[in-house]
C-alpha positions as CSV (number, residue, x, y, z in Angstrom):
1,M,148.2,-71.9,22.3
2,P,147.6,-75.5,22.0
3,L,149.5,-77.7,19.5
4,G,147.4,-79.4,16.8
5,Y,147.3,-83.1,16.9
6,Y,147.0,-85.7,14.1
7,P,146.9,-88.8,15.7
8,G,146.8,-90.7,12.4
9,C,145.3,-94.1,11.6
10,S,148.0,-96.2,13.8
11,G,147.0,-94.3,16.8
12,E,143.6,-95.7,16.7
13,G,145.0,-99.3,16.3
14,S,148.4,-101.0,15.8
15,G,150.2,-97.9,17.4
16,I,147.8,-97.3,20.3
17,E,150.5,-97.3,23.0
18,Y,152.3,-94.5,20.9
19,K,149.1,-92.5,20.9
20,M,148.7,-93.2,24.9
21,S,152.2,-92.3,25.7
22,T,152.2,-89.3,23.3
23,E,149.2,-87.7,25.0
24,K,150.7,-88.5,28.6
25,T,154.1,-86.8,27.5
26,A,152.1,-83.8,26.5
27,E,150.3,-83.7,29.9
28,M,153.6,-84.1,31.7
29,L,155.1,-81.3,29.8
30,G,152.1,-79.0,30.3
31,I,151.3,-78.9,26.6
32,K,147.6,-78.9,25.5
33,L,146.8,-81.0,22.2
34,K,144.0,-80.1,20.0
35,E,143.1,-82.7,17.7
36,L,142.3,-82.0,14.1
37,E,138.4,-82.2,13.5
38,D,137.2,-84.8,11.0
39,W,140.9,-85.7,10.0
40,N,141.5,-88.3,7.3
41,C,144.2,-90.9,6.5
42,C,147.2,-89.3,5.0
43,G,147.6,-91.9,2.3
44,A,150.9,-93.1,3.5
45,T,152.7,-95.5,1.1
46,S,149.6,-96.7,-0.8
47,A,148.7,-93.4,-2.1
48,H,152.2,-92.2,-2.6
49,N,152.9,-95.4,-4.9
50,T,149.7,-95.2,-6.9
51,N,148.6,-91.7,-7.5
52,Q,150.7,-88.4,-6.9
53,L,147.9,-86.0,-6.9
54,L,146.1,-88.2,-4.2
55,A,149.2,-88.6,-2.1
56,L,149.3,-84.6,-2.1
57,A,145.5,-84.0,-1.6
58,L,145.0,-86.4,1.4
59,P,147.5,-84.8,3.7
60,A,146.4,-81.4,2.3
61,R,142.9,-82.0,3.5
62,N,144.1,-82.1,7.0
63,L,146.3,-79.2,6.7
64,A,143.4,-76.9,5.4
65,I,141.4,-78.3,8.5
66,A,144.3,-77.1,10.8
67,E,144.4,-73.6,9.1
68,Q,140.5,-73.4,9.7
69,M,141.0,-74.2,13.3
70,E,143.8,-71.3,13.3
71,L,146.6,-74.2,14.2
72,D,150.2,-73.1,13.0
73,T,151.7,-76.2,14.0
74,I,150.6,-79.9,13.9
75,L,151.9,-82.8,15.6
76,A,151.9,-86.0,13.6
77,P,153.4,-88.8,15.9
78,C,153.8,-91.5,12.9
79,A,156.7,-91.0,10.9
80,A,154.8,-91.8,7.4
81,C,152.2,-89.2,8.4
82,Y,154.7,-86.6,9.3
83,N,156.8,-87.3,6.1
84,R,153.4,-87.2,3.8
85,H,152.1,-84.0,5.3
86,R,155.6,-82.1,5.3
87,A,155.8,-83.4,1.7
88,A,152.6,-81.8,0.9
89,E,153.5,-78.7,2.5
90,D,156.9,-78.2,0.7
91,K,155.2,-79.0,-2.9
92,A,152.1,-76.5,-2.3
93,R,154.3,-73.9,-1.2
94,E,156.7,-74.0,-4.0
95,D,154.0,-74.6,-6.7
96,P,151.3,-72.1,-6.4
97,E,149.6,-73.7,-9.3
98,M,149.5,-77.0,-7.8
99,R,148.4,-75.6,-4.4
100,Q,145.2,-74.4,-6.3
101,K,144.6,-77.6,-8.0
102,I,144.7,-79.3,-4.6
103,A,142.4,-76.7,-3.2
104,G,139.9,-77.5,-5.9
105,I,140.0,-81.1,-5.3
106,I,139.7,-81.0,-1.7
107,D,137.0,-78.2,-2.0
108,M,138.6,-76.2,0.7
109,E,140.7,-73.1,1.1
110,F,144.4,-74.0,1.4
111,Q,147.4,-71.9,2.0
112,A,149.8,-74.3,3.3
113,S,150.4,-72.1,6.0
114,S,150.6,-74.7,8.9
115,H,153.8,-76.7,9.7
116,T,153.8,-80.4,10.6
117,I,156.4,-81.8,13.0
118,S,157.3,-85.3,14.1
119,V,157.3,-86.4,18.0
120,L,161.0,-86.5,17.6
121,E,161.4,-82.9,16.0
122,W,158.8,-81.7,18.8
123,L,160.8,-83.1,21.7
124,A,164.3,-82.3,20.5
125,K,163.4,-78.9,19.2
126,D,160.3,-77.2,20.8
127,V,160.6,-78.8,24.1
128,G,164.3,-79.4,24.3
129,A,166.3,-82.2,26.3
130,E,166.9,-79.7,29.3
131,Q,163.1,-79.4,29.9
132,I,162.6,-83.0,29.9
133,K,165.4,-83.5,32.3
134,A,163.7,-81.1,34.6
135,K,160.6,-83.0,34.5
136,T,162.0,-86.5,34.9
137,T,161.0,-87.6,38.4
138,R,162.0,-91.4,37.9
139,P,165.2,-91.4,35.7
140,L,165.6,-94.6,33.6
141,K,169.0,-95.0,35.0
142,G,170.7,-98.6,34.0
143,M,168.8,-98.6,30.8
144,K,171.1,-99.3,27.8
145,A,168.9,-98.3,24.8
146,A,169.7,-98.2,20.9
147,C,168.1,-95.1,19.6
148,Y,166.4,-96.5,16.1
149,Y,165.5,-93.6,13.7
150,G,164.5,-95.6,10.7
151,C,163.9,-94.3,7.3
152,L,161.6,-91.4,7.5
153,L,162.2,-89.3,10.7
154,V,165.4,-87.6,9.6
155,R,164.8,-88.3,5.6
156,P,164.5,-86.9,3.1
157,Q,166.8,-84.0,4.3
158,E,164.6,-81.3,2.3
159,H,161.4,-82.1,4.3
160,T,163.3,-82.6,7.7
161,G,166.4,-80.8,8.1
162,F,166.4,-80.8,12.0
163,D,169.0,-83.6,12.5
164,D,171.9,-85.4,10.5
165,N,170.2,-87.8,8.3
166,E,173.2,-90.3,8.5
167,D,174.2,-89.9,12.2
168,P,171.4,-88.4,14.1
169,Q,171.5,-87.4,17.7
170,S,168.3,-85.9,18.7
171,M,166.7,-89.2,20.0
172,D,169.8,-90.1,21.8
173,Q,170.0,-86.8,23.7
174,I,166.1,-87.2,24.9
175,V,167.0,-90.6,25.9
176,R,169.8,-89.4,27.9
177,A,167.7,-86.6,29.4
178,S,165.4,-89.3,30.7
179,G,168.2,-91.0,32.5
180,A,169.3,-94.0,30.2
181,Q,172.5,-94.6,28.4
182,A,172.1,-94.2,24.5
183,V,174.7,-96.6,22.8
184,E,176.5,-95.8,19.5
185,W,175.5,-98.2,16.9
186,A,175.6,-98.3,13.0
187,Y,172.1,-99.3,12.2
188,K,170.2,-96.3,13.7
189,T,169.0,-95.1,10.2
190,E,168.8,-98.6,8.4
191,C,165.4,-99.8,7.2
192,C,163.7,-102.4,9.1
193,G,161.9,-103.7,6.1
194,A,158.7,-101.7,6.3
195,A,156.1,-103.3,4.4
196,L,158.4,-106.1,2.9
197,A,157.6,-107.9,6.1
198,T,154.2,-108.7,4.8
199,S,154.9,-108.7,0.9
200,R,158.4,-110.5,1.1
201,P,158.5,-111.8,4.8
202,E,161.8,-113.8,4.4
203,I,163.5,-110.4,3.5
204,G,161.6,-108.5,6.0
205,A,162.7,-110.9,8.7
206,K,166.4,-110.4,7.6
207,M,166.2,-106.9,8.1
208,I,164.3,-107.1,11.5
209,Y,166.8,-109.6,12.6
210,E,169.9,-107.4,11.4
211,V,168.6,-104.4,13.1
212,I,168.0,-106.3,16.5
213,Q,171.2,-108.0,16.3
214,N,173.3,-105.1,15.6
215,A,171.7,-103.3,18.4
216,R,172.6,-106.1,20.8
217,G,176.0,-106.3,19.4
218,A,176.6,-102.5,20.4
219,G,175.5,-103.6,23.8
220,A,171.9,-102.5,23.8
221,E,169.6,-104.1,26.0
222,C,166.4,-102.6,24.3
223,I,165.5,-100.6,21.2
224,V,163.7,-97.1,21.3
225,T,161.8,-95.9,18.3
226,A,159.2,-93.2,17.2
227,C,157.6,-94.8,14.2
228,P,154.7,-97.1,14.6
229,L,155.6,-99.4,11.6
230,C,159.1,-99.6,12.8
231,M,157.5,-100.8,16.2
232,L,155.2,-103.2,14.5
233,N,158.1,-104.9,12.7
234,L,160.6,-104.8,15.7
235,D,158.1,-105.8,18.2
236,M,155.4,-107.9,16.8
237,R,157.3,-109.5,14.0
238,Q,160.5,-110.1,16.2
239,A,159.5,-113.6,17.1
240,K,159.2,-114.8,13.4
241,A,162.6,-113.0,12.7
242,G,164.1,-114.9,15.4
243,Q,162.4,-118.2,14.1
244,Q,163.9,-118.0,10.6
245,Y,167.5,-117.7,12.1
246,G,166.8,-120.3,14.9
247,E,167.2,-117.8,17.6
248,K,164.9,-116.3,20.5
249,L,165.9,-112.6,20.4
250,D,163.9,-111.3,23.2
251,M,164.8,-107.8,22.6
252,P,162.3,-105.2,24.4
253,V,161.4,-102.2,22.0
254,Y,159.8,-99.0,23.4
255,Y,158.3,-96.0,21.9
256,L,160.4,-92.7,22.8
257,T,157.3,-91.2,24.2
258,E,156.7,-94.2,26.5
259,L,160.3,-93.7,28.0
260,V,159.8,-90.0,28.5
261,A,156.4,-90.4,30.1
262,L,157.7,-93.1,32.3
263,A,160.6,-90.9,33.5
264,G,158.2,-88.1,34.3
265,G,156.3,-90.6,36.8
266,Y,153.6,-92.3,34.6
267,T,153.1,-96.0,35.3
268,Q,153.6,-98.9,32.7
269,Q,150.0,-99.2,32.5
270,E,149.3,-95.6,31.7
271,V,151.5,-95.5,28.7
272,G,150.9,-99.0,27.3
273,I,153.7,-101.3,28.2
274,P,151.5,-104.3,28.7
275,R,150.3,-104.2,25.1
276,H,153.8,-104.9,23.9
277,F,154.3,-108.3,21.9
278,V,157.8,-108.6,23.3
279,E,157.5,-108.5,27.1
280,A,158.7,-105.0,28.1
281,G,157.8,-104.7,31.7
282,S,160.3,-107.0,33.5
283,Y,163.1,-105.1,31.9
284,L,162.0,-101.7,33.2
285,D,161.3,-103.4,36.6
286,S,165.2,-104.4,36.5
287,L,166.3,-100.9,36.4
288,P,166.3,-99.6,40.0
289,A,168.5,-102.7,41.0
290,K,170.9,-101.6,37.9
291,A,170.8,-98.2,38.9
292,A,171.8,-98.9,42.3
293,V,174.9,-100.9,41.3
294,I,176.0,-98.1,39.0
295,E,175.5,-95.4,41.6
296,A,177.5,-97.7,44.2
297,A,180.5,-97.9,41.7
298,E,180.3,-94.2,41.0
299,E,180.4,-93.5,44.6
300,A,183.1,-95.8,45.2
301,A,185.3,-94.2,42.5
302,R,184.6,-90.8,43.8
303,Q,185.7,-91.8,47.2
304,A,188.8,-93.2,46.0
305,K,189.9,-90.1,44.0
306,A,188.9,-87.9,46.8
307,G,191.2,-89.9,49.0
308,K,194.2,-89.4,46.8
309,K,193.8,-85.8,45.7
310,G,192.4,-82.4,47.1
311,P,189.8,-80.4,45.1
312,A,192.7,-78.3,43.5
313,A,194.6,-81.1,42.4
314,K,191.6,-82.7,40.7
315,S,190.6,-79.4,39.0
316,A,194.3,-79.1,37.6
317,D,194.1,-82.6,36.4
318,G,190.8,-82.2,34.8
319,S,192.0,-79.1,33.0
320,Q,195.1,-80.9,31.8
321,E,193.0,-83.9,30.7
322,E,190.6,-81.6,28.6
323,E,193.6,-79.6,27.0
324,A,195.2,-82.9,26.1
325,S,192.0,-84.2,24.6
326,Q,191.4,-81.1,22.7
327,K,195.0,-81.4,21.3
328,K,194.3,-84.8,20.2
329,I,191.3,-83.8,18.4
330,E,192.8,-80.9,16.4
331,A,195.6,-83.5,15.4
332,M,193.0,-85.7,14.0
333,K,191.3,-82.8,12.2
334,K,194.7,-81.9,10.6
335,G,195.4,-85.5,9.7
336,F,191.9,-85.6,7.8
337,Q,192.7,-82.3,6.1
338,K,196.1,-83.4,4.9
339,N,195.6,-87.1,4.3
340,P,191.9,-88.2,4.3
341,E,193.0,-91.5,2.6
342,K,195.4,-92.4,5.4
343,M,192.8,-91.3,8.3
344,A,189.9,-93.3,6.7
345,S,191.8,-96.5,6.5
346,R,192.4,-96.2,10.3
347,L,188.9,-96.3,10.7
348,I,187.7,-98.9,8.0
349,Q,189.6,-102.1,6.8
350,D,187.9,-102.3,3.5
351,E,189.9,-100.4,0.9
352,E,187.0,-99.5,-1.2
353,R,184.8,-98.2,1.7
354,A,187.8,-96.4,3.3
355,K,188.1,-94.7,-0.2
356,I,184.5,-93.6,-0.1
357,L,184.8,-92.3,3.5
358,A,187.9,-90.3,2.3
359,E,185.6,-88.7,-0.4
360,I,182.9,-88.0,2.0
361,V,185.0,-86.2,4.7
362,A,187.0,-84.3,2.0
363,A,183.9,-82.4,1.2
364,D,182.3,-82.0,4.7
365,E,184.2,-80.4,7.5
366,K,181.1,-81.3,9.8
367,K,181.9,-85.1,9.6
368,I,185.5,-84.5,10.0
369,N,184.9,-82.8,13.4
370,K,182.6,-85.6,14.2
371,L,185.0,-88.3,13.5
372,A,187.9,-86.4,14.9
373,E,186.2,-86.1,18.2
374,L,185.4,-89.6,18.3
375,M,188.7,-91.0,17.4
376,A,190.2,-88.9,20.1
377,R,188.0,-90.5,22.9
378,D,186.8,-94.1,21.3
379,Q,188.1,-95.5,18.3
380,E,185.2,-98.0,18.2
381,K,182.7,-95.4,18.0
382,A,184.5,-93.5,15.4
383,S,184.6,-96.6,13.4
384,K,181.1,-97.3,13.6
385,A,180.2,-93.8,12.6
386,A,182.3,-94.0,9.6
387,E,180.7,-97.2,8.6
388,A,177.5,-95.4,8.9
389,Y,178.5,-92.5,6.6
390,V,179.7,-94.9,4.0
391,T,176.4,-97.1,4.1
392,G,174.4,-93.8,3.8
393,E,176.7,-92.4,0.9
394,L,176.1,-95.8,-0.9
395,K,172.5,-95.8,-0.4
396,K,172.2,-92.4,-2.2
397,R,174.2,-93.6,-5.2
398,E,171.9,-96.4,-5.9
399,K,169.1,-94.0,-6.2
C-alpha cells in the first residue's frame, strides 16, 4: 500500500532539497509515495497564533483528503506540518463535537482516521535502522555529525511519543546506520530561534550561533536536521550569525534524508546538496580519505591485539570487560537510588542545577539507567546528558 505524502509549502520552495532527498530516500527503500490531491497549507505558526479553529481546520482538510484517497498514514516531512496535523488528529479524536464542527467548516466528511508521521518517525519506527543499514552501499564513514532534533520533532510528548523528548536517540541511530558517527551533545533539542531570526534577528542570531558552537565544541564537523525551518536558520542564516560574533562558522548542515540517500548511492546533485547556502559538498568529498585513515587504524589495532592474544583469550577478556562494565553500571544505579543528590553533584557542579537533576532522577528510573550507563563508560557524555535533562525541566517549569 502506498504511503500518503504531504510535501507542504516548504517542499516547493525553501526546503526543496528536503523534498528531493525524501523522495530519493523512499525510492531507495522501495516505498511508493502518493501525494495528497489538492492539498493546502497547514497554517503552521500563523494560524496557530491567530485563530485556533482555523489552525485545526486547515490540517483537517488534508486529513479528510487522505481519508477520501483511502490512505491510512501520511508522511509530513516538515516538522511544523507534522506537528499541526498530529494536533488536529488528536483534538478531533478526543472531541467528537469539535470534529463535527471542523467537518462543517471544510465541507467534507472527516473521521480523523488517518495518522500523520514525520520523516524521523518514519525512518526510525516504520523502516528501522537495520533496513537503512542494509540499503547502505556508500557508508558515510568519517563523518562526525551532531543530530539536531529542534523543538517539534519529539515535542510535545502527547503528540509524538516515539522518542525521549529530552535526550532523543532515533536520529542518532539512523545516522549511525548510514555509516557516520553521531556525537553526543547538549543542544540536540534546543530551539534554533525559529521565526525570531526575522522578527528579532539579534536574538535569532544568538540562538543559531549557540547551537552551531555547541555542536562544534562536542566534536561535530556537521549538523543534521529534519526540519526545513531549522535548516533555513542554521544554513541560510549561519553567515549572519557568525558576523554578529565576528566569526566565520562554516559548519555544513544536512537534511537527514540527504545523508540516508547519499549512503544509499545517490549523488549530491540528486539530493540537492549544491543548493545549500553553506558549501557542503567538499566535506562529503573528504569522507573517503577520512574513512581510509580510520580503517587503517582499526586494522592496525586488530593486528596488534591478535599478535598478543589468541581468540580464546580475547573472548575471555571481552566477557570479563563486559561483566566489569555491568557491575559498574549496577553500582551507579544503586548510588542514584540511595543518594541522588550526591550522584547529581558528580555530574553537575552548579548546586541548584544538581538539585534539580536529583529531583528529576528520583522520579524517573529510565533516566537513572541512562545516566548510570553513561557514567560507567564516559563521564563527559553523562554530564552532557544530565545538563540536557535539567535544561528540559527548567523549560517545562517556565511554561
